[in-house]
DSSP file (Angstrom, degrees, kcal/mol; ACC not computed):
  #  RESIDUE AA STRUCTURE BP1 BP2  ACC     N-H-->O    O-->H-N    N-H-->O    O-->H-N    TCO  KAPPA ALPHA  PHI   PSI    X-CA   Y-CA   Z-CA
    1    1 A M              0   0    0      0, 0.0     2,-0.1     0, 0.0     3,-0.0   0.000 360.0 360.0 360.0 141.2   19.5  -96.4  -25.6
    2    2 A S        -     0   0    0      1,-0.1     2,-0.5     2,-0.0     0, 0.0  -0.392 360.0-106.2 -76.6 154.1   18.2 -100.0  -25.6
    3    3 A D        -     0   0    0      1,-0.1    -1,-0.1    -2,-0.1     0, 0.0  -0.698  27.6-165.9 -78.7 117.8   15.3 -101.2  -27.6
    4    4 A T        +     0   0    0     -2,-0.5    -1,-0.1     2,-0.1    -2,-0.0   0.389  49.2 114.5 -91.3   1.8   12.3 -101.7  -25.3
    5    5 A R        -     0   0    0      1,-0.1     2,-0.3     0, 0.0    -2,-0.0  -0.345  64.2-124.4 -70.2 156.5   10.2 -103.8  -27.7
    6    6 A S        -     0   0    0     -2,-0.0     2,-0.4     0, 0.0    -1,-0.1  -0.686  12.1-145.0-100.3 155.9    9.5 -107.3  -26.7
    7    7 A S        -     0   0    0     -2,-0.3     2,-0.2     2,-0.0     0, 0.0  -0.971  21.2-125.9-119.0 135.3   10.2 -110.4  -28.8
    8    8 A G        -     0   0    0     -2,-0.4     2,-0.3     2,-0.0     0, 0.0  -0.472  26.7-176.9 -80.6 152.3    7.8 -113.4  -28.7
    9    9 A M        -     0   0    0     -2,-0.2     2,-0.4     2,-0.0    -2,-0.0  -0.985  17.6-145.8-148.9 140.2    9.0 -116.9  -27.9
   10   10 A H        -     0   0    0     -2,-0.3     2,-0.4     2,-0.0    -2,-0.0  -0.915  20.6-177.4-106.5 130.3    7.1 -120.2  -27.7
   11   11 A I        -     0   0    0     -2,-0.4     2,-0.5     2,-0.0    -2,-0.0  -0.996  22.2-135.5-131.5 134.1    8.3 -122.7  -25.1
   12   12 A R        -     0   0    0     -2,-0.4     2,-0.4     2,-0.0    -2,-0.0  -0.767  29.0-179.9 -88.0 131.2    7.0 -126.2  -24.5
   13   13 A I        -     0   0    0     -2,-0.5    -2,-0.0     4,-0.0     3,-0.0  -0.978  37.8-102.8-131.4 141.3    6.4 -127.0  -20.8
   14   14 A N     >  -     0   0    0     -2,-0.4     4,-2.8     1,-0.2     5,-0.2  -0.468  31.9-137.2 -60.9 124.4    5.2 -130.1  -19.2
   15   15 A P  H  > S+     0   0    0      0, 0.0     4,-2.5     0, 0.0     5,-0.2   0.855 100.9  51.1 -58.3 -38.5    1.5 -129.4  -18.4
   16   16 A E  H  > S+     0   0    0      2,-0.2     4,-1.8     1,-0.2     5,-0.1   0.910 112.2  46.0 -62.8 -42.9    1.7 -131.0  -14.9
   17   17 A L  H  > S+     0   0    0      2,-0.2     4,-2.5     1,-0.2     5,-0.2   0.925 112.6  51.5 -66.1 -44.7    4.8 -129.0  -14.0
   18   18 A K  H  X S+     0   0    0     -4,-2.8     4,-2.5     1,-0.2    -2,-0.2   0.932 110.1  47.8 -57.6 -47.7    3.3 -125.8  -15.3
   19   19 A A  H  < S+     0   0    0     -4,-2.5    -1,-0.2     1,-0.2    -2,-0.2   0.843 113.8  49.2 -64.5 -33.2    0.1 -126.4  -13.3
   20   20 A S  H  < S+     0   0    0     -4,-1.8     4,-0.5    -5,-0.2    -1,-0.2   0.866 115.9  40.6 -76.6 -33.8    2.2 -127.1  -10.2
   21   21 A V  H >X S+     0   0    0     -4,-2.5     4,-2.4     1,-0.1     3,-0.5   0.806  97.8  76.1 -82.4 -31.4    4.4 -124.0  -10.5
   22   22 A E  H 3X S+     0   0    0     -4,-2.5     4,-2.8     1,-0.2     5,-0.2   0.885  95.8  47.2 -48.8 -51.4    1.8 -121.4  -11.6
   23   23 A P  H 3> S+     0   0    0      0, 0.0     4,-1.9     0, 0.0    -1,-0.2   0.843 112.0  51.7 -66.3 -29.4    0.3 -121.0   -8.1
   24   24 A I  H <> S+     0   0    0     -3,-0.5     4,-1.2    -4,-0.5    -2,-0.2   0.950 113.3  44.1 -66.8 -50.3    3.8 -120.6   -6.6
   25   25 A L  H ><>S+     0   0    0     -4,-2.4     5,-2.9     1,-0.2     3,-0.5   0.910 112.7  52.1 -62.2 -43.2    4.7 -117.9   -9.1
   26   26 A S  H ><5S+     0   0    0     -4,-2.8     3,-1.0     1,-0.2    -1,-0.2   0.872 104.6  56.7 -59.6 -37.9    1.4 -116.2   -8.7
   27   27 A A  H 3<5S+     0   0    0     -4,-1.9    -1,-0.2     1,-0.3    -2,-0.2   0.802 112.2  41.1 -68.6 -26.5    1.8 -116.1   -4.9
   28   28 A I  T <<5S-     0   0    0     -4,-1.2    -1,-0.3    -3,-0.5    -2,-0.2   0.352 120.5-109.0-103.1   8.2    5.1 -114.2   -5.2
   29   29 A G  T < 5S+     0   0    0     -3,-1.0     2,-0.4    -4,-0.4    -3,-0.2   0.770  74.6 125.1  79.6  26.9    3.7 -112.0   -8.1
   30   30 A L      < -     0   0    0     -5,-2.9    -1,-0.3    -6,-0.1     2,-0.2  -0.906  44.4-151.3-122.2 150.0    5.6 -113.4  -11.0
   31   31 A S     >  -     0   0    0     -2,-0.4     4,-2.4     1,-0.1     5,-0.2  -0.629  37.5-101.7-104.4 170.7    4.6 -114.8  -14.3
   32   32 A F  H  > S+     0   0    0      1,-0.2     4,-2.6    -2,-0.2     5,-0.2   0.905 125.6  53.3 -58.3 -40.9    6.4 -117.4  -16.5
   33   33 A S  H  > S+     0   0    0      2,-0.2     4,-2.5     1,-0.2    -1,-0.2   0.884 106.9  50.9 -60.4 -40.4    7.6 -114.5  -18.6
   34   34 A D  H  > S+     0   0    0      2,-0.2     4,-2.9     1,-0.2     5,-0.2   0.949 112.2  46.7 -58.7 -50.5    9.0 -112.7  -15.6
   35   35 A V  H  X S+     0   0    0     -4,-2.4     4,-2.7     2,-0.2    -2,-0.2   0.912 113.0  49.1 -62.4 -43.6   10.9 -115.8  -14.5
   36   36 A F  H  X S+     0   0    0     -4,-2.6     4,-2.6    -5,-0.2    -1,-0.2   0.927 113.5  46.7 -63.0 -44.5   12.2 -116.5  -17.9
   37   37 A N  H  X S+     0   0    0     -4,-2.5     4,-2.2     2,-0.2    -2,-0.2   0.891 111.8  50.3 -65.9 -39.5   13.4 -112.9  -18.3
   38   38 A L  H  X S+     0   0    0     -4,-2.9     4,-2.3     2,-0.2    -2,-0.2   0.917 111.2  50.2 -61.3 -45.5   15.0 -112.9  -14.8
   39   39 A T  H  X S+     0   0    0     -4,-2.7     4,-2.5    -5,-0.2    -2,-0.2   0.944 110.8  48.0 -63.5 -46.3   16.8 -116.1  -15.7
   40   40 A L  H  X S+     0   0    0     -4,-2.6     4,-2.3     1,-0.2    -1,-0.2   0.893 110.2  52.1 -58.9 -40.4   18.1 -114.7  -19.0
   41   41 A H  H  X S+     0   0    0     -4,-2.2     4,-2.8     2,-0.2    -1,-0.2   0.907 110.1  49.3 -64.2 -42.4   19.2 -111.6  -17.2
   42   42 A Q  H  X S+     0   0    0     -4,-2.3     4,-2.9     2,-0.2     6,-0.4   0.907 109.9  50.7 -64.6 -41.7   21.1 -113.8  -14.7
   43   43 A I  H  X S+     0   0    0     -4,-2.5     4,-1.5     2,-0.2     5,-0.4   0.908 112.5  47.6 -64.8 -39.3   22.7 -115.8  -17.5
   44   44 A Y  H  < S+     0   0    0     -4,-2.3    -2,-0.2    -5,-0.2    -1,-0.2   0.941 116.5  42.8 -65.4 -45.3   23.9 -112.5  -19.2
   45   45 A L  H  < S+     0   0    0     -4,-2.8    -2,-0.2     1,-0.2    -3,-0.2   0.929 125.5  32.1 -72.5 -41.9   25.2 -111.0  -15.9
   46   46 A K  H  < S-     0   0    0     -4,-2.9    -1,-0.2     2,-0.3    -3,-0.2   0.595  95.2-134.0 -89.4 -12.5   27.0 -114.2  -14.7
   47   47 A R  S  < S+     0   0    0     -4,-1.5     2,-0.3    -5,-0.3    -3,-0.2   0.820  78.9  69.9  63.1  30.5   27.9 -115.6  -18.0
   48   48 A R  S    S-     0   0    0     -5,-0.4    -2,-0.3    -6,-0.4    -1,-0.2  -0.956 101.6 -71.4-160.5 173.8   26.6 -119.0  -16.8
   49   49 A I        -     0   0    0     -2,-0.3     4,-0.1     1,-0.1    -9,-0.1  -0.619  48.9-131.2 -72.3 133.4   23.4 -120.9  -15.9
   50   50 A P  S    S+     0   0    0      0, 0.0     2,-0.3     0, 0.0    -1,-0.1   0.164  81.6  48.6 -84.7  24.0   22.3 -119.3  -12.6
   51   51 A F  S    S-     0   0    0      0, 0.0     2,-0.3     0, 0.0    -2,-0.1  -0.976  95.0 -86.9-151.4 161.1   21.8 -122.6  -10.8
   52   52 A E        -     0   0    0     -2,-0.3     2,-0.5     1,-0.0     0, 0.0  -0.512  33.4-160.2 -76.9 131.6   23.6 -125.8  -10.3
   53   53 A L        +     0   0    0     -2,-0.3     2,-0.4    -4,-0.1    -4,-0.0  -0.941  23.6 162.2-108.2 131.0   23.1 -128.5  -12.9
   54   54 A S        -     0   0    0     -2,-0.5    -2,-0.0     2,-0.1     0, 0.0  -0.999  45.6-144.3-149.0 147.0   24.0 -131.9  -11.7
   55   55 A S        +     0   0    0     -2,-0.4     2,-0.3     2,-0.1    -1,-0.1   0.465  66.3 118.3 -86.0  -2.6   23.5 -135.5  -12.6
   56   56 A V        -     0   0    0      1,-0.1     2,-0.5     8,-0.0    -2,-0.1  -0.488  60.4-141.0 -69.8 126.9   23.4 -136.5   -9.0
   57   57 A Q        -     0   0    0     -2,-0.3     2,-0.3     0, 0.0    -2,-0.1  -0.797  16.6-151.7 -92.9 129.6   20.0 -138.0   -8.2
   58   58 A L        -     0   0    0     -2,-0.5     6,-0.2     6,-0.2     0, 0.0  -0.668  15.3-112.9-100.0 157.3   18.6 -137.0   -4.8
   59   59 A T    >   -     0   0    0      4,-3.7     3,-2.0    -2,-0.3    -1,-0.1  -0.185  41.4 -93.4 -74.0 175.0   16.3 -138.9   -2.6
   60   60 A E  T 3  S+     0   0    0      1,-0.3    -1,-0.1     2,-0.1    -2,-0.0   0.693 128.3  56.9 -63.8 -16.2   12.8 -137.8   -1.9
   61   61 A N  T 3  S-     0   0    0      2,-0.1    -1,-0.3     3,-0.0     3,-0.1   0.443 121.4-107.0 -89.5  -3.1   14.2 -136.0    1.2
   62   62 A G  S <  S+     0   0    0     -3,-2.0     2,-0.3     1,-0.3    -2,-0.1   0.649  80.5 116.8  89.8  15.3   16.7 -134.0   -0.8
   63   63 A Y  S    S-     0   0    0      1,-0.0    -4,-3.7     2,-0.0    -1,-0.3  -0.761  72.5-100.3-113.9 160.6   19.8 -135.9    0.2
   64   64 A T     >  -     0   0    0     -2,-0.3     4,-2.6    -6,-0.2     5,-0.3  -0.494  39.9-114.4 -70.3 150.1   22.3 -137.9   -1.9
   65   65 A P  H  > S+     0   0    0      0, 0.0     4,-2.0     0, 0.0     5,-0.2   0.874 116.4  52.0 -59.8 -34.8   21.6 -141.6   -1.5
   66   66 A E  H  > S+     0   0    0      2,-0.2     4,-2.3     1,-0.2     5,-0.2   0.920 110.7  46.0 -68.4 -42.3   24.9 -142.2    0.2
   67   67 A F  H  > S+     0   0    0      2,-0.2     4,-2.4     1,-0.2    -1,-0.2   0.903 113.9  49.6 -65.9 -40.5   24.3 -139.3    2.8
   68   68 A E  H  X S+     0   0    0     -4,-2.6     4,-2.4     2,-0.2    -1,-0.2   0.905 110.7  49.9 -64.9 -40.4   20.8 -140.6    3.5
   69   69 A T  H  X S+     0   0    0     -4,-2.0     4,-2.6    -5,-0.3    -2,-0.2   0.935 110.8  49.8 -63.3 -46.9   22.1 -144.2    4.0
   70   70 A A  H  X S+     0   0    0     -4,-2.3     4,-2.4     1,-0.2    -2,-0.2   0.915 111.9  48.2 -59.2 -43.5   24.7 -142.9    6.4
   71   71 A M  H  X S+     0   0    0     -4,-2.4     4,-2.4     1,-0.2    -1,-0.2   0.919 111.2  49.9 -62.4 -43.2   22.1 -140.9    8.4
   72   72 A L  H  X S+     0   0    0     -4,-2.4     4,-2.6     2,-0.2    -1,-0.2   0.885 110.0  50.5 -66.9 -37.1   19.8 -143.9    8.5
   73   73 A C  H  X S+     0   0    0     -4,-2.6     4,-2.5     2,-0.2    -1,-0.2   0.930 111.1  49.4 -60.5 -46.1   22.7 -146.2    9.8
   74   74 A E  H  X S+     0   0    0     -4,-2.4     4,-2.5     1,-0.2    -2,-0.2   0.920 111.2  49.2 -61.0 -43.4   23.5 -143.6   12.5
   75   75 A A  H  X S+     0   0    0     -4,-2.4     4,-2.5     1,-0.2    -1,-0.2   0.910 110.5  50.1 -63.8 -43.4   19.9 -143.5   13.5
   76   76 A E  H  X S+     0   0    0     -4,-2.6     4,-2.4     2,-0.2    -1,-0.2   0.901 110.5  49.6 -62.8 -40.7   19.6 -147.3   13.7
   77   77 A E  H  X S+     0   0    0     -4,-2.5     4,-2.6     2,-0.2    -2,-0.2   0.904 111.5  50.7 -65.7 -39.1   22.9 -147.4   15.9
   78   78 A S  H  X S+     0   0    0     -4,-2.5     4,-1.9     2,-0.2    -2,-0.2   0.927 110.8  47.2 -64.1 -44.2   21.3 -144.7   18.1
   79   79 A Y  H  X S+     0   0    0     -4,-2.5     4,-2.3     1,-0.2    -2,-0.2   0.897 112.8  50.4 -63.9 -40.6   18.0 -146.7   18.5
   80   80 A A  H  X S+     0   0    0     -4,-2.4     4,-2.3     1,-0.2     6,-0.3   0.914 110.2  48.8 -62.8 -42.0   20.0 -149.8   19.2
   81   81 A A  H  X>S+     0   0    0     -4,-2.6     6,-1.7     1,-0.2     5,-1.4   0.829 112.7  48.6 -68.1 -30.3   22.1 -148.1   21.9
   82   82 A A  H  <5S+     0   0    0     -4,-1.9     3,-0.3     4,-0.2    -1,-0.2   0.895 111.9  50.0 -72.7 -40.1   18.9 -146.7   23.5
   83   83 A A  H  <5S+     0   0    0     -4,-2.3    -2,-0.2     1,-0.2    -1,-0.2   0.865 115.4  40.6 -68.6 -38.0   17.3 -150.1   23.4
   84   84 A N  H  <5S-     0   0    0     -4,-2.3    -1,-0.2    -5,-0.1    -2,-0.2   0.445 113.2-112.1 -95.3   1.3   20.2 -152.0   25.0
   85   85 A G  T  <5S+     0   0    0     -4,-0.6    -3,-0.2    -3,-0.3    -4,-0.1   0.620  87.5 111.1  87.6  10.6   21.0 -149.3   27.6
   86   86 A T      < +     0   0    0     -5,-1.4    -4,-0.2    -6,-0.3    -5,-0.1   0.457  44.2 115.0 -98.0   1.2   24.4 -148.2   26.1
   87   87 A A  S    S-     0   0    0     -6,-1.7     2,-0.2    -7,-0.1    -9,-0.0  -0.391  74.0-108.9 -68.8 143.6   23.3 -144.8   25.0
   88   88 A K        -     0   0    0     -2,-0.1     2,-0.4     1,-0.0    -1,-0.1  -0.490  35.3-158.8 -71.3 144.9   24.8 -141.7   26.6
   89   89 A R        -     0   0    0     -2,-0.2     2,-0.3    -3,-0.1    -1,-0.0  -0.967   5.2-161.5-127.4 144.5   22.4 -139.9   28.8
   90   90 A Y        -     0   0    0     -2,-0.4     3,-0.1     1,-0.1     4,-0.0  -0.918  19.4-146.8-125.4 148.8   22.6 -136.3   30.0
   91   91 A R  S    S-     0   0    0     -2,-0.3     2,-0.3     1,-0.2    -1,-0.1   0.758  84.8  -3.4 -83.4 -28.7   20.8 -134.5   32.9
   92   92 A N  S  > S-     0   0    0      1,-0.1     4,-1.5     0, 0.0    -1,-0.2  -0.952  76.8 -96.2-158.0 172.2   20.6 -131.2   31.0
   93   93 A S  H  > S+     0   0    0     -2,-0.3     4,-3.0     1,-0.2     5,-0.2   0.835 118.0  60.7 -69.6 -30.6   21.6 -129.5   27.7
   94   94 A S  H  > S+     0   0    0      1,-0.2     4,-2.2     2,-0.2    -1,-0.2   0.912 105.4  48.2 -64.4 -38.3   24.7 -127.9   29.3
   95   95 A E  H  > S+     0   0    0      2,-0.2     4,-2.0    -3,-0.2    -1,-0.2   0.916 112.4  49.7 -60.5 -44.4   26.0 -131.4   30.0
   96   96 A L  H  X S+     0   0    0     -4,-1.5     4,-2.4     1,-0.2    -2,-0.2   0.931 112.6  45.3 -62.0 -51.9   25.3 -132.4   26.5
   97   97 A F  H  X S+     0   0    0     -4,-3.0     4,-2.5     1,-0.2    -1,-0.2   0.857 109.4  55.2 -66.8 -33.1   27.0 -129.4   25.0
   98   98 A A  H  X S+     0   0    0     -4,-2.2     4,-2.2    -5,-0.2    -1,-0.2   0.925 110.4  47.9 -62.2 -44.3   30.1 -129.8   27.3
   99   99 A D  H  X S+     0   0    0     -4,-2.0     4,-2.0     2,-0.2    -2,-0.2   0.895 111.4  48.6 -61.9 -43.5   30.4 -133.4   26.0
  100  100 A L  H  X S+     0   0    0     -4,-2.4     4,-2.1     2,-0.2    -2,-0.2   0.895 110.3  51.6 -66.7 -40.0   30.0 -132.3   22.4
  101  101 A D  H  X S+     0   0    0     -4,-2.5     4,-1.7     2,-0.2    -2,-0.2   0.911 109.8  50.4 -61.9 -41.4   32.7 -129.6   22.9
  102  102 A A  H  X S+     0   0    0     -4,-2.2     4,-0.7     1,-0.2    -2,-0.2   0.893 109.3  50.7 -65.8 -36.0   35.0 -132.2   24.4
  103  103 A E  H >< S+     0   0    0     -4,-2.0     3,-0.7     1,-0.2     4,-0.4   0.877 108.5  53.1 -63.5 -39.5   34.4 -134.5   21.4
  104  104 A G  H >< S+     0   0    0     -4,-2.1     3,-1.1     1,-0.2    -1,-0.2   0.816 101.9  60.0 -68.3 -29.7   35.2 -131.5   19.1
  105  105 A D  H 3< S+     0   0    0     -4,-1.7    -1,-0.2     1,-0.3    -2,-0.2   0.761  94.8  63.0 -67.4 -23.2   38.5 -131.0   20.9
  106  106 A D  T <<        0   0    0     -4,-0.7    -1,-0.3    -3,-0.7    -2,-0.2   0.681 360.0 360.0 -76.1 -16.6   39.7 -134.4   20.0
  107  107 A D    <         0   0    0     -3,-1.1    -1,-0.2    -4,-0.4    -2,-0.1   0.445 360.0 360.0 -74.1 360.0   39.7 -133.6   16.2
């Protein structure tokens, strides 16, 4: 049978981060101890950190800088096409989806 006693642990947490996270945890009925224990259980069960660790810096919108730049370029191209009258226009959504399906067939 497992030992049900608890062991104490002291953890240093950025006070601003702690203050920001506390209401979120409270809203879902969890304490910092609960989250820490859940995380440790997942590490034990999965034999790894239970979330992705990456050195990739994301933009404030949650995208990689390269992906966000590509999206912004596409948006600028679309705005330019709309402004100069070369943008495709559709009478209804069925026409749009038919065109998208046709483009997908070319791949």
